[in-house]
N, C-alpha and C positions, 0 to 999 in steps of 0.2 A: 334510393337506399340511403344516401347521405342526408337527404331531407328528412327521412324517417328518424335517423339518429339525432339530427339537430332538434327536431320536434320533441323527441324523447328526453333529451338532455335539458331542453328548455322547460319541460313540464315537471321533470323530476331532478332538481339540481343536486340533491344528496346522492342520487344514483350516479349522476355524471361525475361527482367528486369521488365516489367510491371506485368507479371504473377508471378514471383518468388520473385522479389525484394521488392515490396510494402508490401506483407503480412509479410515478414521477418522484414522489417523496422517497421511495425505496432506492431509486437510482441515485438521487442526491445523497442519501445517507451512505450508500455503498461507495460513492465517489469520494466523499469526505473521509470516510474510514480508510480508504486506500491512500489518500494523500497523507494522512496522519501516520499511517504505517510506514510509508516510504520515507517520510521525514525522520521518523524515529530510527529507521534502519540506517539512513545516510548520515545523520548527525550524532547518533549515540552509539549504535552497534559497530559501525565501520571504524570510527576512530579508536574505540576500545580494542578491537581486533588488531588494528595496525599497531597500536601501542604495545600490546602483548607480544606481537610478532617481533617488533623492534627490540624490546627488552630481551626476549629470548635469543635473538640473533647476536646482540651485543655481548651478553653475559654468558654465552655458550662456551664451554671449554674447547679450545681448538686442539685438534689431534696433531701433534708435532711429528709423529712417526709417519703419518700419511704424506706430509709435505716433503719428508726426507727421501721418499722413494722416487721422486721425480728425477 
């Protein structure tokens, strides 16, 4: 069976590229897109969210009456 596939791919290199090359290229493209998305999330979105949270927590008006009840 393996010899049959080897002979088929040797005789028809375009078919072997279509069967083996396209899925490999698709996996490489998906992997690269995942890496880019994670870098974008980690280096752009996360710092912006942390900065917004920090600004909101620093400039939030503190409720004085809540601390008087202690």
